[in-house]
N, C-alpha and C positions, 0 to 999 in steps of 0.2 A: 218404272216401278214394277215390282213383282211380289207375289205371295207364295208361300210354301204350303203344300198339302202334306200333312203327316197322318200316319195310319197305324192302327193296331190290327195285325193280320191274323186270321185263324184258319186252320186246316182241319179236315176230319180227324177226330180222335184227340184234338187238343184238350187239355184239362180245363176244368171250371176255374173261375177267378182269373185275375190278370196280373198277379204279382210275379209271374214267371217270365213275362215278356216285356220288352222295351219298344215303344213306338219308334217308327223310323219315317224319314221323308220319302214320299213316293212320287211326287211331281212338283214342278214349279209352274205356277199360274202367272201368265204374262198378260198385261192389259192391251187389248186391241184398240183399233181406231175408234170403236164405238164406246169405249170405256169399260167393256166387260173383261173380266179376268177369266182366261180359259187355259186348259191344258189337256193333253192327251196322256193317258197312262195305261200301261199294261201290267196287270198283276200276275204273279206266278200262277201257273195253270192249276195248281192244287189248292189255291186259296178259295174258300167258300164264303168267307165273311170278312168284311173290313169296316172298322169304325174310323171315322175321318174327322179331322179338325183342320182349320185354316189359320195361318199365322203370318205376320209380316216378316221381313227378312231378318229383323233383329229379335224376333220372338217377344217384342214388347207388347203386342196385342195378339191374343189368341182367341179364336172363336170355336168352341166345341159345343155350342148350344147349351152352355151351362150344365155340362155333365150328360147331355143326351146327344152325342155326336151324330153326324150324318152317317149313313150306313149304306154299304153295298152288299147285296146278297146274291150269290150265284143263282142264275135262273134254272128252274126245273122245267116242268111241262106246263103248257097253257098259261104262261105268265106267272105261275106260282113259283116261289123260291124253292130251290132244291132242298131235299130233306136235311142234308147235313149243314146247309146254310142256316136253316131254322134252329137246328140243334146247337150249332156253334153260337148263334145269337143268344140263345138261352144261357149257354155257358158263360158268355161274355157279361151277362147281366149279374152274375153272382158277385156279391159285394157291392153292387150298385143298386139293383132293384129286383127283389125277389118277385114282385108282382109282374114286372115286365118279363122276367124269366118264365113265369108260369104262362103269361099271355103268348109268348113265342112257342112254348111247348104245346099249348092248346092249338095254335095255328098249325103246327106240324101234324098234330093228331087229326085235325079236320081235313088236311090236305092228303095225309097218308095214313088212313085209319087201319090199314093192314100191315103197317111197319111197326115191329115191336119196339124199335128205338123211340118212336114218337109216343106210343102209348105208355111205355115204361117211364119216360121222362115226366109226363103229366102226373103219373102216379107218385113219382119221387117228390115233385114240387107240392102236390096237394097233401101228401103225408107230412112233409116238413112244415108247411104253412098252417096245417090244422092237426097237430099231434093229438092223438087220443080221441078225435072227433068220431062220432058214430057215422059210418058210411051212408050216404044217401043213395037213392036209386041209381043215379048216374055213376057214382063211384063204384057201386056194386057191379053194375054192368061193365064198367071199364076193367075191373079186376077179373071178371069172368073172361072177358076178351083177351086180357093179358095172359091168363092161364092157358087159353087155347093157343095163343100165339107162341107161348113158351114151348108147347108140345111140338108145334110146327117148326120152331127154331132148331130143334134137334137135327133137322135135316139140312140146315144151312152150314156150309163149310167154314164160315167165318162170321163172327158177331163183333159188334163194337164193344170195347172193353167195359164201358159203363153199363151196357145191357147185361153182359156176363156177370158183372159185379152185383147188379140188382137181382138177377135170377138166383145167383148163389146165396145172396143175403136172405132173400125171401124163403128159399128152401131151408136154410139153416134156422130161420126164425120160427118156422112151423115146428121144428124139433125142439127148440128152446121153450116154446109155448106148451110143450107137453105131448105133441103128437107121437104116437107109437105105430102109426100105420106104415106097413112095409113100403108102400108107394112113396111116402114122404121121405123115408130114409134113403130109398134108391134115388129119388130126385136130388136130394142134398149131395149124395156121393157123386152123382153124375155131373152136376153143375160145378161143384168144387174141383173135381178132376179136370173138367174142361177149362175152368178159369186158370188153374195152375199150368195146364199144357199150352194154352194159347196166349195167356197174358200173365206170366209169372211175375211181371214187374208191377202188377196192380197193387194199390194200397190195401185192398181187402185181403189179398193173398199174404201180404206182409203181416197184417194183423193176425191172420190165421196162424202163421208161423210163430208169432209171439205167444199167442194163446195156447199153443200146443207144445211149448217147451216143457221139458221135464220139471216136475215139482219136487219139493223136498230137498233140493240141492243146497249146498253151501253157497256163499257169495262167489267164491272162485269158480265153483262148478256151474252156477247160473251164468256168470260172465263168459265162461268157456262155451256154453251152449249158444249164447247170443253171438259170440264171435264166429262160431261155425255157421250160424244162420246168416250173419252179415256177409260172410265170404261167399256163401252159396248164392245168395240173392244178387250180390254185386257182380258175380261172374256172369249172371244172366242179363245184366244191363239194367237192373232196377234203378230207377231215378229217385223216386220218393221213398226214402227209408228213414225219414226224420223220426217217425214214430218208434221204430226199432231202436234208434240211437237214444231217444228220450227215455225209453224203458231201461236202457243200459246205464245211463248216467248216474242215477242214485247208487247203483251197485258199484260203479267205478269210483264214486266218491268214498264209499265205505271201504274200498280196497286199500286205500292209503298209498297207492302207486301213482305217482304223478304222470308217468308215461301212459298208463291206461286211461286216466282222466282226460289227458290231452287228446288222446286218440278218439275217444267218444265225443268230446266237445267238437272236434273238427268234423266228425261224421255228422253230428246233429245239424251243423251249419251248411253242409254240402247242398248246393243248389240254391242257397239263399242269395239274393241279389247283392247283399252287403255282408257276405260271409266272413270277411276278414275282421270287420268290426264286431260281429256277433261272437266270433271266437275269442277275440281280445277281451271283450267284456266278461265273458264266462270264465276265462282263465283268471282275470284280475279279481273276480268275485270270490275266489277260493284261496284259502291260505296255502294250500298245497302247491298251487300253480301261479300264485300271485306275481312272483318275480317275472315269470315268462309273460304274463299278461301286461305287466308294466312296460316291458321292452316293446311289445307289440303296439300297445297304446301310444307310446312315445313316437314310434314310427308313423302311426296313422295320424296322429295330431299334427306331426310335421308336414305330412303330405295332404292333409284334408283341405283341399281347395275346391271352390265351386266348379262343377262340371255340368254342362247342359246336355251332354250326350244321353243321359238317362232320364230326361224330362218326361213327366207323365203327359198324356195326350192333351189335357186342357191347361197345362202349366205354362205360364209365361217365364221369361228369363229371370224376372225379379222374384217370382214365386220359387223358382228352382234355387235361386240364391238364398232365399229364406230357409228352404228345406235343407240346403247344405250347411247353413249356419246352425240350424237345430241339431243336425248330425254332429257337427264339430263340437258344439256345446256339450252334447251327451258324451262324446269321447273325452273331452277335457275334464268333465265332472267325474267320469269313471277313473281317469288317470289320477286326479287329485285325491279321490277317495282311497284308491289303492295305495298311494304314497302315504296317506294318513294312517292306513292300516299297518303299514310297515314302520310307522313311527317317525317318518321324515316330514315333519310339519313344515319346515322351511321350504322344502322342494315343492310341497303341495300348493303353496301360496300363489305361485305364478300361473299354473294352469287354471286354477279356480278363478283368479282375477280375470284372465282372458275369457273364460266361460261366462263370467258375469257381464262382460261387455257385449256379448252376442245376443242378449235378449233377456226379458224378464223371466226368472226362474226361481221359485221358492226353494227348490232342492239345492241350487247353487248357493243361495243366500244362507241356507241352513248350514251348509258345509263351511262357509266363510266365517260364521260367527266364532267358532272355536279356534280357527286358524289365526284370525286377526287378533283375538285376545291373547293367544299363546305367544304371538310375536310382538306383543306390546302395542298394537295399534288399537287403542281403546275407542277412538272415534269411528274407525272402520267397523269395529264389532258392533257399536251402537247403531250405525246405519244399517247393517245387515239385520240386526234384531228389529229395527223399525220397519224394514221391508217385510219381514214375516208378519208383523202386526197389521200392516195396511193391506196385505194380500187377503182378499175375501175367502180364499180357500183354506186358510189356516183355521183349524177348529177353535171354537171359543175358549175352551179350557187352556189350550196351548197359548193362545193370544194373551189371555189374562196372566198366565204364568210368566211369559216373556216380559210383559209390561211391568209386572211387579219387580222382577229381577233388574230390569233396565233402570227403573225409577230408583232403586236402591243404590245403583252405581253412579248415576249421572243426576245433575240437578234437573228440576222440572222444565226449566226453559230450554236446556240443551236437548232434552228428550222430545219436547214439542217440536223443536226445529228439525230434529232427525226424522220424526214422523212426517212432517210436511215435506221435507226433501225426498223421502222415500216415496211418498204419494205422488209427487211431481215426476220422479224418475219412472215410476210404474206407468203413469199416464203417457209420458213421452215415448217409452219403449213399446208400449202396446199400440199406440196410435201410429207408430212408424210403419206398422204392417196393415193399416186400414186400406180398404178399397172404397170406391164410390160407384154405385150402380143403382139405378132406379128400378123398382118393380114395374112390370108392364101392366098398363091399364089401371082399373080401380077395383081391386079384389073385394069380394063380399064374404062375410061370415054370418053364421046364424047360431044363436044359443040353443039350449035344450028346449026352449019354448017355441022355437021356430022363427023367432024374430030376426030379420036380416038387417045388417048394418055394414058400413064400410069398415074394413080392417083398420084403417087409419084412426077411426074413432076410439078404438081400444087403447091406443097409445096416448091420446089426448095431448099431443105435442111433446111427449117424453120419449127418450130412447126406449126401445122395446125388443124383447127376445121373442122371436117367432119359432115355434117348434112344430114341424110337420111330422105327424105320428100316424101310424097305421095299425089297426088291430090284426092285420093279416101278414105282418112282416116279423119274422123271428127276431131280427136285430132290434126292431122297435120294441117288441115285447121284453126282450132282455134288458134294454136300457130304461124301461119304465120306472123302476125304483129310483134310479139316479136322477132322471128327469123330475120326478116328484119332489125329491129333496131340494133340487135347485129352484124349482118353481115356488115351493113353500118359502125358501130363503129369500127369494127376490120379492115375493108379495109381502113378506114381513117388512121389507125395506121400502115398500110402496113403489116398487118398480113395475113397469108394464110388461105383461107376459101374455102370449096367446098360444095355446096348444090347440092345433087345428087338425081335424081328422076328415078323411073322405067318407063317402057312403052315408049310411043311415046312422043317426045318433044313438038309438038304443043298442045296436050291435057294438058300436065303438065304445060306448060308455060301459057296457057289461065287460068287454074284453079289457078295457083300461083298469077297471076296478079289480078284476081278477089278477092282472099283472102287477098291481101295486101303484098304478098311476091314478090316485084318488084326488084329482084336481078338476076344476071346471074345464070343460071342453067346448070348442067352437067347431061348427061344421063348415067345410069348404063348400060354398054355394056354387053349384054348376061347374066345379073345377076351376073357378076364377083365381083362387090362391095358387093352385098348382101352376097355372099358366103364368101368373104374375111373377113367380119366383123361378120359373123354368125348372121346377122340381122334378126330379127323376128317381128319387129313392127316399126311404125312410129308415131311421129317423134322420131328419135334416134340420139344421139350426141356422137361423139368420139373426144377426144383430142389426137393428135399424137405428139410425140417429133420430133426433127430434123432428127432422124434416121428412122422415119416412124413407130415407135412402138406405140401401144395404151397405153396411160398412165392414162387416165381418161375416164369414161363414165358418164358425168354430167347429173343430173336430169333436168337441165334447160339450155337454151342458155346463160343466164346471168352468171351462175356459170362457164361456159366454159371460159369466159373472164378472170376471176381470174386465172384459171388453165393454160391458155395459157401464161399469163404474168409470172407465176411462172416458166415455162419451158424455158423462154428466157435466 
């Protein structure tokens, strides 16, 4: 028996987030005579950080510590991780846990207080996590130290791209805020020039190129300027130019030239891990390029088979198959819609039917209603309408309208049977992707009066949605209004919901109210909920069954509504 060790590797200067990299196997663990699984591995010499997960040989079981994988950081001095190991750990946390990213940056600052990379990264995280907040004494002291380090950095022959971007941004910001001091103008010119000279491929330099294009030009003239800018940046090896391409796309659309539209669509997708699908979708969505999009979608649909080579670090083979099915369903839906837009209803029926078989999707059901009715399949149309009615994400006005139209076309008994069949299909397809995992220990929560109780008591034996929310996470703050709508909807249906926050309740409650999350909150007592769910980020959603087991980890609060209903 053997196990496989997979890893996401990072080197100095690698970008934030993880959508640009694919994990790979780095070692095989073999069981020895004592029953322990061991392996020896040698990582490339330039790797400073590795996130690790263990899986069996079939990838049927994967242990990534529920999103908080094991880590290797290159050693620095006195058992402290190297500076770039801590910086890359912070970069790896983007999209996973801003709080952990800030913690890693602070650790770097504590270990390397005279390194501008560490101080600048803490300043970046704190500014992002607390936008508009008045600086406290520690923040003011840090910014003064950062200013002093920036002066000293002028003598350094090379700086990390992220540091140069930050210094150039801050210098420009002072000018935008109205500074007319000659020193500030000189600083801005110096850091902009150095950024362009040393890192012309940086995103900030691309944005600067866009912002300084000539104004008052015609569509053709502006496109010509963007074309010259693209070619100049491309010749210098710029990787991330999606912002430039997205700027050009509306102009390309208005040009009426399919070749120009196609060129900028392909450029916008460059570097995307699924660029072929992204290009095909975009082409099919435009009347000018739709036929080209249909050809590409047809080829992609034909070749869209599950591949485990690009599995995420914590993804099992089954989960990868689900993700591949979702991708194929999206391609088939886009293909069917494009055919419908071209007036070929008969040809659209087949891809939409296949898409319908791959999982529960209101978007697919909506497209099927008109297709089946146009082709004389009255029962199929009624079933698709019934599916839209039973899906809890359908807005009430649309649900009522569909029900009235369906009732006028079919007798009441037929409509009731269609609704029950649709409800059973929804439950079956949703539960087909359920997992079974028990939370660790006995997590405790406290209400705003400080009274503590077991989390299980909130559910009272019912399925429950658990939302882990943080007042210090930008993504959690952004999701607050959506979470509030879902919580209100579920509570109106007498469903069990627990919105749980860390830290002190007054701070969390004030931030939640300001963000639009005006619902009762529960406090995580001693971090017991975080440990029970192995939570590593916010917002995070868990759907529990009546026995308190984790059955789903939905990507959105809206998806959780369907999953809760399936468990009833």
